[in-house]
C-alpha positions as CSV (number, residue, x, y, z in Angstrom):
1,M,-175.7,62.5,35.8
2,F,-174.3,60.9,39.0
3,R,-172.0,63.9,39.4
4,I,-174.9,66.4,39.2
5,A,-176.9,64.4,41.8
6,K,-173.8,64.4,44.0
7,F,-173.4,68.1,43.6
8,I,-177.1,68.8,44.5
9,I,-176.8,66.5,47.6
10,K,-173.9,68.6,48.8
11,I,-175.9,71.8,48.4
12,I,-178.8,70.3,50.3
13,L,-176.5,69.1,53.0
14,V,-174.9,72.6,53.4
15,L,-178.3,74.1,53.8
16,F,-179.3,71.5,56.3
17,L,-176.1,72.1,58.4
18,W,-176.7,75.8,58.2
19,V,-180.2,75.5,59.6
20,L,-178.7,73.1,62.3
21,K,-176.1,75.8,63.1
22,E,-178.8,78.4,63.7
23,S,-180.3,76.1,66.4
24,F,-177.4,77.1,68.6
25,Y,-179.3,80.3,69.3
26,D,-182.1,78.3,70.8
27,Q,-180.7,75.8,73.3
28,S,-184.1,74.3,74.0
29,L,-184.4,72.5,70.7
30,L,-181.7,69.8,71.1
31,P,-180.1,67.9,74.0
32,A,-177.4,69.7,76.1
33,L,-174.7,67.4,74.6
34,Y,-175.2,69.1,71.3
35,Y,-174.2,72.6,72.6
36,T,-170.5,71.9,73.2
37,A,-167.4,73.5,71.6
38,V,-166.4,70.3,69.9
39,V,-169.8,69.8,68.2
40,K,-170.0,73.5,67.3
41,S,-166.5,73.4,65.8
42,I,-167.2,70.3,63.8
43,L,-170.4,71.7,62.5
44,H,-168.7,75.0,61.4
45,F,-165.9,73.0,59.7
46,L,-168.4,70.8,57.7
47,I,-170.3,73.9,56.5
48,Y,-167.0,75.6,55.5
49,W,-165.5,72.4,53.9
50,L,-168.6,71.6,51.9
51,T,-168.9,75.2,50.7
52,V,-165.3,75.2,49.5
53,N,-165.8,71.8,47.9
54,I,-168.9,73.1,46.0
55,I,-167.2,76.3,44.8
56,I,-164.1,74.5,43.6
57,R,-166.0,71.7,41.9
58,F,-168.3,74.2,40.3
59,A,-165.4,76.3,39.0
60,Q,-163.8,73.1,37.6
61,F,-167.1,72.1,36.0
62,I,-167.5,75.6,34.3
63,Y,-163.8,75.5,33.1
64,R,-164.2,72.0,31.6
65,K,-167.4,73.1,29.8
66,R,-165.7,76.1,28.4
67,K,-162.9,73.9,27.1
68,R,-165.5,71.4,25.9
69,M,-163.7,68.6,27.8
70,G,-165.0,65.6,29.8
71,D,-165.1,65.1,33.5
72,R,-161.7,63.4,33.6
73,Y,-159.9,66.3,31.7
74,S,-157.1,67.8,33.8
75,D,-154.6,70.6,33.1
76,N,-152.8,73.3,35.1
77,V,-156.0,75.2,36.0
78,I,-157.7,72.1,37.2
79,G,-154.6,71.2,39.2
80,G,-154.3,74.7,40.6
81,L,-157.9,74.7,41.8
82,Q,-157.3,71.3,43.4
83,N,-154.2,72.6,45.2
84,I,-156.2,75.6,46.5
85,Y,-158.9,73.2,47.7
86,Y,-156.3,71.1,49.7
87,I,-154.8,74.3,51.3
88,L,-158.2,75.6,52.3
89,S,-159.2,72.2,53.7
90,V,-156.1,72.0,55.8
91,I,-156.7,75.6,57.1
92,G,-160.3,74.6,58.0
93,L,-159.0,71.5,59.9
94,V,-156.5,73.5,61.9
95,I,-159.2,76.0,62.9
96,M,-161.6,73.2,63.8
97,F,-159.1,71.5,66.1
98,I,-158.3,74.9,67.8
99,G,-162.1,75.4,68.1
100,F,-162.3,72.2,70.2
101,F,-160.9,74.2,73.1
102,G,-163.6,76.8,72.9
103,I,-161.4,79.7,71.7
104,E,-163.5,82.6,70.2
105,F,-163.0,83.5,66.6
106,N,-161.5,87.0,67.2
107,K,-159.0,85.5,69.7
108,L,-158.4,82.7,67.2
109,L,-157.3,85.1,64.5
110,T,-154.8,86.6,66.9
111,A,-153.5,83.2,67.9
112,L,-153.3,82.1,64.2
113,S,-151.3,85.1,63.2
114,I,-148.7,84.3,65.8
115,V,-148.7,80.6,64.9
116,A,-148.6,81.4,61.2
117,A,-145.5,83.7,61.7
118,A,-143.8,80.9,63.6
119,I,-144.6,78.3,61.0
120,A,-143.5,80.6,58.2
121,I,-140.1,80.9,59.9
122,I,-139.7,77.2,60.6
123,S,-141.1,75.8,57.3
124,K,-140.4,78.5,54.8
125,E,-139.2,76.0,52.2
126,I,-142.6,74.1,52.3
127,I,-144.5,77.4,52.1
128,A,-142.3,78.5,49.2
129,D,-143.0,75.2,47.4
130,I,-146.8,75.7,47.9
131,L,-146.8,79.3,46.7
132,C,-144.5,78.5,43.7
133,G,-146.8,75.5,42.9
134,I,-149.9,77.7,42.8
135,S,-148.0,80.2,40.5
136,I,-146.8,77.4,38.2
137,T,-150.2,75.7,37.9
138,F,-151.9,79.0,36.8
139,S,-149.1,80.0,34.5
140,R,-148.7,79.0,30.9
141,D,-145.0,78.1,31.2
142,I,-145.5,74.4,31.5
143,A,-148.5,72.1,31.5
144,I,-149.3,68.4,32.1
145,G,-148.2,66.5,29.0
146,D,-145.5,69.0,27.9
147,Y,-141.9,67.8,27.2
148,V,-139.7,70.0,29.2
149,K,-136.2,70.5,30.6
150,I,-135.9,71.9,34.2
151,G,-132.3,72.5,35.1
152,E,-130.5,69.3,34.1
153,A,-133.7,67.1,34.2
154,K,-135.6,66.4,31.0
155,G,-138.9,64.5,30.5
156,R,-142.6,64.7,30.1
157,V,-144.7,66.4,32.8
158,I,-147.1,63.9,34.3
159,D,-148.2,65.8,37.4
160,I,-147.9,69.2,39.1
161,N,-149.0,68.9,42.7
162,I,-148.8,71.1,45.7
163,H,-145.2,70.4,46.5
164,K,-143.5,68.9,43.4
165,I,-143.4,68.6,39.6
166,V,-143.2,65.0,38.4
167,L,-141.4,64.2,35.2
168,H,-141.2,60.9,33.2
169,N,-137.9,60.8,31.4
170,D,-136.7,58.9,28.4
171,D,-135.1,56.2,30.6
172,D,-138.5,55.4,32.1
173,D,-137.5,57.0,35.4
174,I,-139.8,59.2,37.5
175,I,-138.2,62.5,38.6
176,Y,-139.5,64.7,41.3
177,I,-138.6,68.4,41.3
178,S,-139.6,70.7,44.0
179,N,-141.8,73.6,42.9
180,S,-139.5,76.3,44.2
181,K,-136.5,74.8,42.4
182,A,-138.5,74.6,39.1
183,Y,-139.8,78.2,39.6
184,Y,-136.3,79.7,40.0
185,D,-134.5,77.4,37.6
186,N,-134.2,77.6,33.8
187,I,-137.2,75.9,32.1
188,V,-137.1,74.9,28.4
189,N,-140.5,73.8,27.1
190,Y,-140.0,71.8,23.9
191,T,-143.7,71.3,23.3
192,Q,-145.0,74.9,23.6
193,K,-142.1,76.5,21.8
194,E,-142.3,74.1,18.9
195,I,-138.6,73.5,18.8
196,R,-137.7,71.6,15.6
197,K,-134.3,73.0,14.8
198,Y,-131.3,71.5,16.7
199,N,-127.6,72.2,16.7
200,V,-124.7,69.8,17.3
201,E,-121.4,71.4,18.1
202,F,-118.1,69.5,17.9
203,S,-114.5,70.1,17.1
204,I,-111.8,68.0,15.3
205,P,-108.0,68.4,15.1
206,V,-106.6,70.6,12.3
207,Y,-104.5,67.8,11.0
208,P,-105.1,65.8,8.9
209,Q,-106.9,68.4,6.9
210,R,-110.5,67.5,5.8
211,K,-112.7,69.3,3.4
212,L,-116.0,70.8,4.7
213,N,-118.1,69.0,2.1
214,E,-116.5,65.7,3.0
215,I,-117.5,66.0,6.7
216,D,-120.9,67.3,5.6
217,N,-121.5,64.2,3.4
218,Q,-120.5,61.9,6.3
219,L,-123.0,63.5,8.6
220,K,-125.7,63.4,6.0
221,E,-125.1,59.7,5.7
222,V,-125.7,59.4,9.5
223,L,-129.0,61.2,9.1
224,S,-130.1,58.9,6.3
225,N,-131.3,56.5,9.1
226,F,-133.7,59.2,10.3
227,E,-135.1,60.5,7.0
228,E,-138.7,59.9,8.0
229,Y,-138.3,62.4,10.9
230,L,-136.3,65.1,9.0
231,E,-137.3,68.2,7.0
232,P,-135.6,67.7,3.6
233,G,-132.8,70.1,2.6
234,Q,-132.6,71.7,6.1
235,N,-129.2,70.2,7.2
236,K,-126.4,72.7,7.4
237,L,-122.7,72.4,8.4
238,R,-120.5,75.4,9.1
239,I,-117.3,76.3,10.8
240,S,-118.1,78.2,14.0
241,A,-114.5,78.9,15.2
242,L,-110.9,78.3,14.5
243,A,-108.3,77.5,17.1
244,K,-104.6,76.7,17.0
245,D,-105.0,72.9,17.0
246,E,-108.6,72.3,16.2
247,V,-111.6,73.5,14.1
248,K,-115.0,73.9,15.7
249,F,-118.1,73.0,13.7
250,K,-121.8,73.5,14.1
251,F,-124.2,71.1,12.4
252,Q,-127.9,72.0,12.2
253,F,-130.8,69.7,11.3
254,K,-134.6,70.3,11.4
255,L,-137.3,67.7,12.3
256,N,-140.6,67.6,10.5
257,Q,-142.4,67.5,13.8
258,I,-141.8,68.1,17.5
259,N,-140.0,65.0,18.8
260,P,-137.2,65.7,21.4
261,Q,-136.5,62.0,21.9
262,V,-135.6,61.5,18.2
263,A,-133.6,64.7,18.3
264,D,-131.5,63.3,21.2
265,Q,-131.0,60.0,19.2
266,I,-129.8,61.9,16.2
267,K,-127.4,64.0,18.3
268,S,-126.0,60.9,19.9
269,K,-125.4,59.2,16.5
270,I,-123.7,62.3,15.2
271,M,-121.3,62.4,18.2
272,E,-120.7,58.7,17.9
273,H,-119.6,59.3,14.3
274,V,-117.4,62.2,15.2
275,L,-115.6,60.2,17.9
276,G,-115.4,57.0,16.0
277,Q,-114.6,58.2,12.5
278,L,-113.3,61.8,12.5
279,Y,-111.2,61.6,15.7
280,S,-110.0,58.1,15.0
281,R,-108.3,59.2,11.8
282,A,-106.5,62.1,13.5
């Protein structure tokens, strides 16, 4: 109810400011101090900023209603609209400050085009991050809450802002990745792709010889500590390649639900066994 009242107040305020703006055409209504470039510029900015705010908030409201979510719900679309709001607000502020000097709008556009070109050359990386951020927020590749791997960094997405993607990894670290790096890097989304099958590749010396079922039984014994997370009967060991001095194996297991953290623990335990038992007997 409070949000609706706030929204209505904003609309009333915009209408009031619009009427106030029209008084510029009749300079007998208000004191001379009112008719200055600074006041005019601030007035135009407030109308512009409130209008943008109303449109963005209304778009977010409609989107949440369609999703049947509460006011605090946030995802890529909500974040993308918020980023657009920030960009438009900054543009409005720049125009307002330039307007303090009494520059006409048509001249302002020419000046801004020159300034924009200069800024684009100087800060192309920042602009690239902003554009990539907008593209990412409106895409379906990753979303807030997804467990992803971007390049070498792995973790759960906790924020996608105008400059960076924020990950929370398994070591309880916060990782910041620039939007442009994430956009052009390889992204693996464990949540959306529902990855439950995992492979562990390793190799052991040819001598002493070991039977395949002996190694398979040892690895299954390692998995016995994780039975509650595993799909029964889905473990598989096979020889992937033969070399002169070693045999390469690939061991596959399947989880009963999406859980990348547990998968990493299982992989680690398997490799510990390979190094501690199979290699130690070589």
